[in-house]
N, CA, C, O and the ligand as a Tripos MOL2 file, in Angstrom:
@<TRIPOS>MOLECULE
protein
  241   239    61     0     0
PROTEIN
NO_CHARGES

@<TRIPOS>ATOM
      1 N         -12.7740  -73.6480 -152.1010 N.3       1 MET1
      2 CA        -13.1560  -72.3450 -152.7670 C.3       1 MET1
      3 C         -12.2390  -72.1580 -154.0570 C.2       1 MET1
      4 O         -11.0330  -72.4070 -154.0780 O.2       1 MET1
      5 N         -13.0430  -71.6480 -155.2020 N.am      2 ALA2
      6 CA        -12.3020  -71.5330 -156.4380 C.3       2 ALA2
      7 C         -11.5960  -70.1990 -156.5420 C.2       2 ALA2
      8 O         -12.1880  -69.2060 -156.1210 O.2       2 ALA2
      9 N         -10.5420  -70.0970 -156.9970 N.am      3 LYS3
     10 CA         -9.6290  -69.0240 -157.1240 C.3       3 LYS3
     11 C         -10.0560  -68.1850 -158.0750 C.2       3 LYS3
     12 O         -10.2150  -68.7360 -159.1650 O.2       3 LYS3
     13 N         -10.3230  -66.9180 -158.0320 N.am      4 LYS4
     14 CA        -10.8040  -65.9480 -158.9310 C.3       4 LYS4
     15 C          -9.7030  -65.2520 -159.6820 C.2       4 LYS4
     16 O          -8.9110  -64.5160 -159.0920 O.2       4 LYS4
     17 N          -9.6380  -65.4920 -161.0840 N.am      5 LYS5
     18 CA         -8.7070  -64.8280 -161.7490 C.3       5 LYS5
     19 C          -8.9050  -63.2490 -161.8410 C.2       5 LYS5
     20 O         -10.0650  -62.9020 -162.0650 O.2       5 LYS5
     21 N          -8.1470  -62.4400 -161.7320 N.am      6 GLU6
     22 CA         -8.1650  -60.9130 -161.8000 C.3       6 GLU6
     23 C          -7.8500  -60.5520 -163.2650 C.2       6 GLU6
     24 O          -6.8420  -60.8300 -163.9150 O.2       6 GLU6
     25 N          -8.9540  -59.8660 -163.6320 N.am      7 ARG7
     26 CA         -8.7600  -59.4090 -165.1070 C.3       7 ARG7
     27 C          -8.2320  -58.3760 -165.3010 C.2       7 ARG7
     28 O          -8.9250  -57.4720 -164.8340 O.2       7 ARG7
     29 N          -7.1270  -57.9360 -165.8700 N.am      8 LYS8
     30 CA         -6.5190  -56.7560 -166.0740 C.3       8 LYS8
     31 C          -6.9030  -55.9980 -167.1990 C.2       8 LYS8
     32 O          -6.9250  -54.7680 -167.1500 O.2       8 LYS8
     33 N          -7.2260  -56.6730 -168.2680 N.am      9 ASN9
     34 CA         -7.8690  -55.8810 -169.4920 C.3       9 ASN9
     35 C          -9.3950  -55.9880 -169.2390 C.2       9 ASN9
     36 O         -10.0360  -56.9970 -169.5340 O.2       9 ASN9
     37 N          -9.9310  -54.8910 -168.6770 N.am     10 LYS10
     38 CA        -11.3340  -54.8360 -168.6380 C.3      10 LYS10
     39 C         -11.8860  -54.1500 -169.7070 C.2      10 LYS10
     40 O         -11.6090  -52.9710 -169.9250 O.2      10 LYS10
     41 N         -12.6600  -54.8090 -170.4000 N.am     11 THR11
     42 CA        -13.2820  -53.9760 -171.5130 C.3      11 THR11
     43 C         -14.6970  -53.5730 -171.1340 C.2      11 THR11
     44 O         -15.4440  -54.4690 -170.7410 O.2      11 THR11
     45 N         -15.0970  -52.4760 -171.1970 N.am     12 PRO12
     46 CA        -16.3890  -52.0880 -170.7480 C.3      12 PRO12
     47 C         -17.2720  -52.3850 -171.8250 C.2      12 PRO12
     48 O         -17.0020  -52.3360 -173.0250 O.2      12 PRO12
     49 N         -18.4780  -52.7340 -171.2250 N.am     13 SER13
     50 CA        -19.5400  -53.2420 -171.9820 C.3      13 SER13
     51 C         -19.8620  -51.9490 -173.1130 C.2      13 SER13
     52 O         -19.8220  -50.7710 -172.7610 O.2      13 SER13
     53 N         -20.1410  -52.3260 -174.3340 N.am     14 LYS14
     54 CA        -20.3800  -51.4620 -175.4130 C.3      14 LYS14
     55 C         -21.6430  -50.7520 -175.4260 C.2      14 LYS14
     56 O         -21.9160  -49.9530 -176.3210 O.2      14 LYS14
     57 N         -22.3620  -50.9950 -174.5370 N.am     15 ARG15
     58 CA        -23.7160  -50.4410 -174.3650 C.3      15 ARG15
     59 C         -23.3720  -49.2940 -173.6600 C.2      15 ARG15
     60 O         -24.1280  -48.3550 -173.9100 O.2      15 ARG15
     61 N         -22.5650  -49.0710 -172.9320 N.am     16 TYR16
     62 CA        -22.0910  -47.9040 -172.3330 C.3      16 TYR16
     63 C         -21.5200  -46.8250 -173.2770 C.2      16 TYR16
     64 O         -21.5990  -45.6370 -172.9610 O.2      16 TYR16
     65 N         -20.9750  -47.2000 -174.3740 N.am     17 ALA17
     66 CA        -20.5650  -46.2520 -175.3620 C.3      17 ALA17
     67 C         -21.5610  -45.4360 -176.0400 C.2      17 ALA17
     68 O         -21.2720  -44.4790 -176.7580 O.2      17 ALA17
     69 N         -22.7730  -45.8480 -175.7860 N.am     18 LEU18
     70 CA        -23.8990  -45.0230 -176.2360 C.3      18 LEU18
     71 C         -24.1480  -43.9300 -175.3140 C.2      18 LEU18
     72 O         -24.8960  -43.0170 -175.6630 O.2      18 LEU18
     73 N         -23.6570  -43.9290 -174.2960 N.am     19 TYR19
     74 CA        -24.1220  -42.8640 -173.2690 C.3      19 TYR19
     75 C         -22.7370  -42.1120 -172.7730 C.2      19 TYR19
     76 O         -21.6840  -42.7340 -172.6380 O.2      19 TYR19
     77 N         -22.8530  -40.8590 -172.5480 N.am     20 GLU20
     78 CA        -21.6070  -40.1800 -172.2840 C.3      20 GLU20
     79 C         -22.2980  -39.1620 -170.8100 C.2      20 GLU20
     80 O         -23.2830  -38.4250 -170.7690 O.2      20 GLU20
     81 N         -21.4540  -39.4710 -169.9130 N.am     21 LYS21
     82 CA        -22.1210  -38.7260 -168.6730 C.3      21 LYS21
     83 C         -21.3050  -37.4720 -168.5050 C.2      21 LYS21
     84 O         -20.0750  -37.4320 -168.4740 O.2      21 LYS21
     85 N         -22.1900  -36.3810 -168.3920 N.am     22 LYS22
     86 CA        -21.6140  -34.8310 -168.5490 C.3      22 LYS22
     87 C         -22.2070  -34.3890 -167.3240 C.2      22 LYS22
     88 O         -23.3220  -33.8730 -167.3890 O.2      22 LYS22
     89 N         -21.6120  -34.5150 -166.1650 N.am     23 GLY23
     90 CA        -22.1530  -33.9060 -164.8290 C.3      23 GLY23
     91 C         -23.2460  -34.7500 -164.5340 C.2      23 GLY23
     92 O         -22.9880  -35.9490 -164.4230 O.2      23 GLY23
     93 N         -24.4960  -34.3480 -164.3720 N.am     24 ASP24
     94 CA        -25.6900  -34.8780 -163.8890 C.3      24 ASP24
     95 C         -26.4020  -35.3750 -165.4550 C.2      24 ASP24
     96 O         -27.3570  -36.1520 -165.4740 O.2      24 ASP24
     97 N         -25.9410  -34.9490 -166.4180 N.am     25 VAL25
     98 CA        -26.7620  -35.1920 -167.5500 C.3      25 VAL25
     99 C         -26.1020  -36.3760 -168.2250 C.2      25 VAL25
    100 O         -24.8930  -36.6030 -168.2690 O.2      25 VAL25
    101 N         -27.0490  -37.0680 -168.7250 N.am     26 LEU26
    102 CA        -26.6590  -38.2840 -169.4920 C.3      26 LEU26
    103 C         -26.6520  -38.1070 -170.8550 C.2      26 LEU26
    104 O         -27.7770  -38.1330 -171.3530 O.2      26 LEU26
    105 N         -25.6120  -37.9110 -171.7190 N.am     27 GLU27
    106 CA        -25.8790  -37.4630 -173.0770 C.3      27 GLU27
    107 C         -25.8110  -38.8730 -173.9210 C.2      27 GLU27
    108 O         -24.9040  -39.6900 -173.7590 O.2      27 GLU27
    109 N         -26.9270  -39.0480 -174.8670 N.am     28 ARG28
    110 CA        -26.7750  -40.0140 -175.8060 C.3      28 ARG28
    111 C         -25.9770  -39.8590 -177.0850 C.2      28 ARG28
    112 O         -26.0980  -38.8440 -177.7720 O.2      28 ARG28
    113 N         -25.2680  -40.7230 -177.3710 N.am     29 LYS29
    114 CA        -24.2180  -40.3760 -178.6060 C.3      29 LYS29
    115 C         -25.0970  -40.7640 -179.8180 C.2      29 LYS29
    116 O         -25.0120  -40.0550 -180.8210 O.2      29 LYS29
    117 N         -25.9280  -41.8200 -179.8170 N.am     30 ASN30
    118 CA        -26.5440  -42.2200 -180.9860 C.3      30 ASN30
    119 C         -27.7830  -41.3900 -181.2510 C.2      30 ASN30
    120 O         -28.3390  -40.7270 -180.3750 O.2      30 ASN30
    121 N         -28.2400  -41.4770 -182.6940 N.am     31 THR31
    122 CA        -29.2130  -40.7430 -183.0830 C.3      31 THR31
    123 C         -30.5430  -41.3770 -182.7430 C.2      31 THR31
    124 O         -30.6070  -42.6010 -182.8610 O.2      31 THR31
    125 N         -31.5670  -40.7480 -182.3550 N.am     32 PHE32
    126 CA        -32.8650  -41.2900 -182.1810 C.3      32 PHE32
    127 C         -33.6470  -41.3670 -183.5970 C.2      32 PHE32
    128 O         -33.3580  -40.5280 -184.4500 O.2      32 PHE32
    129 N         -34.5170  -42.2370 -183.8410 N.am     33 CYS33
    130 CA        -35.2480  -42.1570 -185.0040 C.3      33 CYS33
    131 C         -36.3130  -41.0760 -184.9350 C.2      33 CYS33
    132 O         -37.1130  -40.9090 -184.0150 O.2      33 CYS33
    133 N         -36.1960  -40.3520 -186.0750 N.am     34 PRO34
    134 CA        -37.2570  -39.1370 -186.0540 C.3      34 PRO34
    135 C         -38.6780  -39.5360 -186.2000 C.2      34 PRO34
    136 O         -39.6150  -38.7800 -185.9440 O.2      34 PRO34
    137 N         -38.8040  -40.8130 -186.6410 N.am     35 LYS35
    138 CA        -40.3790  -41.2790 -186.8530 C.3      35 LYS35
    139 C         -40.7420  -41.8350 -185.4420 C.2      35 LYS35
    140 O         -41.7980  -41.4810 -184.9170 O.2      35 LYS35
    141 N         -39.8970  -42.6920 -184.8180 N.am     36 CYS36
    142 CA        -40.2640  -43.4160 -183.5960 C.3      36 CYS36
    143 C         -40.2290  -42.5470 -182.2550 C.2      36 CYS36
    144 O         -40.9310  -42.7070 -181.2570 O.2      36 CYS36
    145 N         -39.2860  -41.6340 -182.4670 N.am     37 GLY37
    146 CA        -39.0600  -40.7450 -181.3310 C.3      37 GLY37
    147 C         -37.8330  -41.1590 -180.5430 C.2      37 GLY37
    148 O         -37.0350  -42.0490 -180.8390 O.2      37 GLY37
    149 N         -37.8210  -40.2990 -179.4120 N.am     38 ALA38
    150 CA        -36.8560  -40.7760 -178.3510 C.3      38 ALA38
    151 C         -36.8770  -41.9600 -177.7750 C.2      38 ALA38
    152 O         -37.9540  -42.2900 -177.2780 O.2      38 ALA38
    153 N         -35.8470  -42.8120 -177.6880 N.am     39 GLY39
    154 CA        -35.8650  -44.1600 -176.9560 C.3      39 GLY39
    155 C         -35.5520  -45.1100 -178.0520 C.2      39 GLY39
    156 O         -35.2120  -46.2680 -177.8080 O.2      39 GLY39
    157 N         -35.6680  -44.6050 -179.3480 N.am     40 TYR40
    158 CA        -35.4080  -45.7940 -180.4830 C.3      40 TYR40
    159 C         -34.1590  -45.1800 -181.2600 C.2      40 TYR40
    160 O         -34.1370  -44.2040 -182.0110 O.2      40 TYR40
    161 N         -33.0710  -46.0710 -180.8480 N.am     41 PHE41
    162 CA        -31.8260  -45.5460 -181.6160 C.3      41 PHE41
    163 C         -31.6980  -46.0620 -182.8560 C.2      41 PHE41
    164 O         -32.1590  -47.1590 -183.1730 O.2      41 PHE41
    165 N         -31.0740  -45.3110 -183.6140 N.am     42 MET42
    166 CA        -30.6690  -45.7280 -184.9260 C.3      42 MET42
    167 C         -29.5070  -46.5580 -185.0900 C.2      42 MET42
    168 O         -28.5050  -46.2870 -184.4300 O.2      42 MET42
    169 N         -29.5070  -47.5740 -185.9180 N.am     43 ALA43
    170 CA        -28.4510  -48.3740 -186.0540 C.3      43 ALA43
    171 C         -27.2990  -47.8630 -186.8420 C.2      43 ALA43
    172 O         -27.5350  -47.4930 -187.9920 O.2      43 ALA43
    173 N         -26.2410  -47.8010 -186.4420 N.am     44 ARG44
    174 CA        -25.1250  -47.1200 -187.2740 C.3      44 ARG44
    175 C         -24.5150  -48.2180 -188.3040 C.2      44 ARG44
    176 O         -24.1310  -49.3150 -187.8980 O.2      44 ARG44
    177 N         -24.4610  -47.8730 -189.5390 N.am     45 HIS45
    178 CA        -23.9440  -48.6010 -190.3890 C.3      45 HIS45
    179 C         -22.7900  -47.6930 -191.2850 C.2      45 HIS45
    180 O         -22.5700  -46.5080 -191.0320 O.2      45 HIS45
    181 N         -22.2480  -48.2830 -192.1310 N.am     46 LYS46
    182 CA        -20.8390  -47.8600 -192.5920 C.3      46 LYS46
    183 C         -21.2220  -46.3720 -193.1520 C.2      46 LYS46
    184 O         -20.4820  -45.4430 -192.8290 O.2      46 LYS46
    185 N         -22.3530  -46.1200 -193.9780 N.am     47 ASP47
    186 CA        -22.7280  -44.9010 -194.6370 C.3      47 ASP47
    187 C         -24.0690  -44.4530 -194.2080 C.2      47 ASP47
    188 O         -24.4850  -43.3740 -194.6320 O.2      47 ASP47
    189 N         -24.8240  -45.2080 -193.3680 N.am     48 ARG48
    190 CA        -26.0590  -44.5890 -193.1300 C.3      48 ARG48
    191 C         -26.5730  -45.1420 -191.7480 C.2      48 ARG48
    192 O         -25.9160  -45.9300 -191.0670 O.2      48 ARG48
    193 N         -27.8090  -44.6540 -191.4010 N.am     49 LEU49
    194 CA        -28.3220  -44.9910 -190.2740 C.3      49 LEU49
    195 C         -29.6800  -45.6590 -190.3560 C.2      49 LEU49
    196 O         -30.4560  -45.2610 -191.2250 O.2      49 LEU49
    197 N         -29.9840  -46.4770 -189.6700 N.am     50 THR50
    198 CA        -31.3000  -47.2540 -189.9770 C.3      50 THR50
    199 C         -31.9380  -47.4320 -188.7140 C.2      50 THR50
    200 O         -31.3460  -47.5250 -187.6390 O.2      50 THR50
    201 N         -33.2750  -47.4800 -188.9040 N.am     51 CYS51
    202 CA        -34.0060  -47.8090 -187.7140 C.3      51 CYS51
    203 C         -34.6900  -49.0280 -187.7330 C.2      51 CYS51
    204 O         -35.4780  -49.3300 -188.6290 O.2      51 CYS51
    205 N         -34.3640  -49.8830 -186.5820 N.am     52 GLY52
    206 CA        -34.8380  -51.1390 -186.6980 C.3      52 GLY52
    207 C         -36.2980  -51.5130 -186.5870 C.2      52 GLY52
    208 O         -36.8340  -52.5470 -186.9850 O.2      52 GLY52
    209 N         -36.8730  -50.4130 -185.9350 N.am     53 LYS53
    210 CA        -38.3230  -50.5070 -185.6250 C.3      53 LYS53
    211 C         -39.1690  -50.3010 -186.8430 C.2      53 LYS53
    212 O         -39.9400  -51.1960 -187.1880 O.2      53 LYS53
    213 N         -39.0570  -48.9370 -187.6660 N.am     54 CYS54
    214 CA        -39.9650  -48.7060 -188.9870 C.3      54 CYS54
    215 C         -39.0790  -48.8180 -190.0440 C.2      54 CYS54
    216 O         -39.6040  -48.6470 -191.1440 O.2      54 CYS54
    217 N         -37.7770  -49.0780 -190.0400 N.am     55 GLY55
    218 CA        -37.2130  -49.1760 -191.3620 C.3      55 GLY55
    219 C         -36.7040  -47.7920 -191.9160 C.2      55 GLY55
    220 O         -36.2550  -47.6910 -193.0580 O.2      55 GLY55
    221 N         -36.7820  -46.9070 -191.1880 N.am     56 TYR56
    222 CA        -36.3910  -45.6360 -191.5820 C.3      56 TYR56
    223 C         -34.8350  -45.4510 -191.7920 C.2      56 TYR56
    224 O         -34.0310  -45.7840 -190.9220 O.2      56 TYR56
    225 N         -34.4650  -44.9030 -192.9960 N.am     57 MET57
    226 CA        -33.0440  -44.8810 -193.2190 C.3      57 MET57
    227 C         -32.6200  -43.4290 -193.4650 C.2      57 MET57
    228 O         -33.2710  -42.6200 -194.1260 O.2      57 MET57
    229 N         -31.5450  -43.2140 -192.9050 N.am     58 GLU58
    230 CA        -30.9020  -41.7110 -193.1600 C.3      58 GLU58
    231 C         -29.2870  -41.9240 -193.7050 C.2      58 GLU58
    232 O         -28.4100  -42.5830 -193.1460 O.2      58 GLU58
    233 N         -29.1990  -41.2210 -194.8620 N.am     59 LYS59
    234 CA        -27.8940  -41.4640 -195.3170 C.3      59 LYS59
    235 C         -26.9370  -40.3170 -194.5400 C.2      59 LYS59
    236 O         -27.3460  -39.2040 -194.2100 O.2      59 LYS59
    237 N         -25.7760  -40.7510 -194.3500 N.am     60 ASN60
    238 CA        -24.7340  -40.0860 -193.7520 C.3      60 ASN60
    239 C         -23.9350  -39.0400 -194.7190 C.2      60 ASN60
    240 O         -22.9850  -38.3940 -194.2780 O.2      60 ASN60
    241 ZN        -38.0310  -45.7980 -186.4670 Zn       61 ZN61
@<TRIPOS>BOND
     1     1     2 1
     2     2     3 1
     3     3     4 2
     4     3     5 am
     5     5     6 1
     6     6     7 1
     7     7     8 2
     8     7     9 am
     9     9    10 1
    10    10    11 1
    11    11    12 2
    12    11    13 am
    13    13    14 1
    14    14    15 1
    15    15    16 2
    16    15    17 am
    17    17    18 1
    18    18    19 1
    19    19    20 2
    20    19    21 am
    21    21    22 1
    22    22    23 1
    23    23    24 2
    24    23    25 am
    25    25    26 1
    26    26    27 1
    27    27    28 2
    28    27    29 am
    29    29    30 1
    30    30    31 1
    31    31    32 2
    32    31    33 am
    33    33    34 1
    34    34    35 1
    35    35    36 2
    36    35    37 am
    37    37    38 1
    38    38    39 1
    39    39    40 2
    40    39    41 am
    41    41    42 1
    42    42    43 1
    43    43    44 2
    44    43    45 am
    45    45    46 1
    46    46    47 1
    47    47    48 2
    48    47    49 am
    49    49    50 1
    50    50    51 1
    51    51    52 2
    52    51    53 am
    53    53    54 1
    54    54    55 1
    55    55    56 2
    56    55    57 am
    57    57    58 1
    58    58    59 1
    59    59    60 2
    60    59    61 am
    61    61    62 1
    62    62    63 1
    63    63    64 2
    64    63    65 am
    65    65    66 1
    66    66    67 1
    67    67    68 2
    68    67    69 am
    69    69    70 1
    70    70    71 1
    71    71    72 2
    72    71    73 am
    73    73    74 1
    74    74    75 1
    75    75    76 2
    76    75    77 am
    77    77    78 1
    78    78    79 1
    79    79    80 2
    80    79    81 am
    81    81    82 1
    82    82    83 1
    83    83    84 2
    84    83    85 am
    85    85    86 1
    86    86    87 1
    87    87    88 2
    88    87    89 am
    89    89    90 1
    90    90    91 1
    91    91    92 2
    92    91    93 am
    93    93    94 1
    94    94    95 1
    95    95    96 2
    96    95    97 am
    97    97    98 1
    98    98    99 1
    99    99   100 2
   100    99   101 am
   101   101   102 1
   102   102   103 1
   103   103   104 2
   104   103   105 am
   105   105   106 1
   106   106   107 1
   107   107   108 2
   108   107   109 am
   109   109   110 1
   110   110   111 1
   111   111   112 2
   112   111   113 am
   113   113   114 1
   114   114   115 1
   115   115   116 2
   116   115   117 am
   117   117   118 1
   118   118   119 1
   119   119   120 2
   120   119   121 am
   121   121   122 1
   122   122   123 1
   123   123   124 2
   124   123   125 am
   125   125   126 1
   126   126   127 1
   127   127   128 2
   128   127   129 am
   129   129   130 1
   130   130   131 1
   131   131   132 2
   132   131   133 am
   133   133   134 1
   134   134   135 1
   135   135   136 2
   136   135   137 am
   137   137   138 1
   138   138   139 1
   139   139   140 2
   140   139   141 am
   141   141   142 1
   142   142   143 1
   143   143   144 2
   144   143   145 am
   145   145   146 1
   146   146   147 1
   147   147   148 2
   148   147   149 am
   149   149   150 1
   150   150   151 1
   151   151   152 2
   152   151   153 am
   153   153   154 1
   154   154   155 1
   155   155   156 2
   156   155   157 am
   157   157   158 1
   158   158   159 1
   159   159   160 2
   160   159   161 am
   161   161   162 1
   162   162   163 1
   163   163   164 2
   164   163   165 am
   165   165   166 1
   166   166   167 1
   167   167   168 2
   168   167   169 am
   169   169   170 1
   170   170   171 1
   171   171   172 2
   172   171   173 am
   173   173   174 1
   174   174   175 1
   175   175   176 2
   176   175   177 am
   177   177   178 1
   178   178   179 1
   179   179   180 2
   180   179   181 am
   181   181   182 1
   182   182   183 1
   183   183   184 2
   184   183   185 am
   185   185   186 1
   186   186   187 1
   187   187   188 2
   188   187   189 am
   189   189   190 1
   190   190   191 1
   191   191   192 2
   192   191   193 am
   193   193   194 1
   194   194   195 1
   195   195   196 2
   196   195   197 am
   197   197   198 1
   198   198   199 1
   199   199   200 2
   200   199   201 am
   201   201   202 1
   202   202   203 1
   203   203   204 2
   204   203   205 am
   205   205   206 1
   206   206   207 1
   207   207   208 2
   208   207   209 am
   209   209   210 1
   210   210   211 1
   211   211   212 2
   212   211   213 am
   213   213   214 1
   214   214   215 1
   215   215   216 2
   216   215   217 am
   217   217   218 1
   218   218   219 1
   219   219   220 2
   220   219   221 am
   221   221   222 1
   222   222   223 1
   223   223   224 2
   224   223   225 am
   225   225   226 1
   226   226   227 1
   227   227   228 2
   228   227   229 am
   229   229   230 1
   230   230   231 1
   231   231   232 2
   232   231   233 am
   233   233   234 1
   234   234   235 1
   235   235   236 2
   236   235   237 am
   237   237   238 1
   238   238   239 1
   239   239   240 2
@<TRIPOS>SUBSTRUCTURE
     1 MET1         2 RESIDUE 1 A MET
     2 ALA2         6 RESIDUE 1 A ALA
     3 LYS3        10 RESIDUE 1 A LYS
     4 LYS4        14 RESIDUE 1 A LYS
     5 LYS5        18 RESIDUE 1 A LYS
     6 GLU6        22 RESIDUE 1 A GLU
     7 ARG7        26 RESIDUE 1 A ARG
     8 LYS8        30 RESIDUE 1 A LYS
     9 ASN9        34 RESIDUE 1 A ASN
    10 LYS10       38 RESIDUE 1 A LYS
    11 THR11       42 RESIDUE 1 A THR
    12 PRO12       46 RESIDUE 1 A PRO
    13 SER13       50 RESIDUE 1 A SER
    14 LYS14       54 RESIDUE 1 A LYS
    15 ARG15       58 RESIDUE 1 A ARG
    16 TYR16       62 RESIDUE 1 A TYR
    17 ALA17       66 RESIDUE 1 A ALA
    18 LEU18       70 RESIDUE 1 A LEU
    19 TYR19       74 RESIDUE 1 A TYR
    20 GLU20       78 RESIDUE 1 A GLU
    21 LYS21       82 RESIDUE 1 A LYS
    22 LYS22       86 RESIDUE 1 A LYS
    23 GLY23       90 RESIDUE 1 A GLY
    24 ASP24       94 RESIDUE 1 A ASP
    25 VAL25       98 RESIDUE 1 A VAL
    26 LEU26      102 RESIDUE 1 A LEU
    27 GLU27      106 RESIDUE 1 A GLU
    28 ARG28      110 RESIDUE 1 A ARG
    29 LYS29      114 RESIDUE 1 A LYS
    30 ASN30      118 RESIDUE 1 A ASN
    31 THR31      122 RESIDUE 1 A THR
    32 PHE32      126 RESIDUE 1 A PHE
    33 CYS33      130 RESIDUE 1 A CYS
    34 PRO34      134 RESIDUE 1 A PRO
    35 LYS35      138 RESIDUE 1 A LYS
    36 CYS36      142 RESIDUE 1 A CYS
    37 GLY37      146 RESIDUE 1 A GLY
    38 ALA38      150 RESIDUE 1 A ALA
    39 GLY39      154 RESIDUE 1 A GLY
    40 TYR40      158 RESIDUE 1 A TYR
    41 PHE41      162 RESIDUE 1 A PHE
    42 MET42      166 RESIDUE 1 A MET
    43 ALA43      170 RESIDUE 1 A ALA
    44 ARG44      174 RESIDUE 1 A ARG
    45 HIS45      178 RESIDUE 1 A HIS
    46 LYS46      182 RESIDUE 1 A LYS
    47 ASP47      186 RESIDUE 1 A ASP
    48 ARG48      190 RESIDUE 1 A ARG
    49 LEU49      194 RESIDUE 1 A LEU
    50 THR50      198 RESIDUE 1 A THR
    51 CYS51      202 RESIDUE 1 A CYS
    52 GLY52      206 RESIDUE 1 A GLY
    53 LYS53      210 RESIDUE 1 A LYS
    54 CYS54      214 RESIDUE 1 A CYS
    55 GLY55      218 RESIDUE 1 A GLY
    56 TYR56      222 RESIDUE 1 A TYR
    57 MET57      226 RESIDUE 1 A MET
    58 GLU58      230 RESIDUE 1 A GLU
    59 LYS59      234 RESIDUE 1 A LYS
    60 ASN60      238 RESIDUE 1 A ASN
    61 ZN61       241 GROUP 0 **** ****
């Protein structure tokens, strides 16, 4: 049986950073695309948000 190393520095998946649980409600931190609607996150860039689906861009 292989010995499993215990990881002390657990880095949570970044996917979880998009959500924040507040009680029973799951709050999304990212902005949804206004054109594509809920479910399509805007990709965060340095100074803007873009939608990978429709190409919509929003300046910050
Ligand atoms: Zn879009």
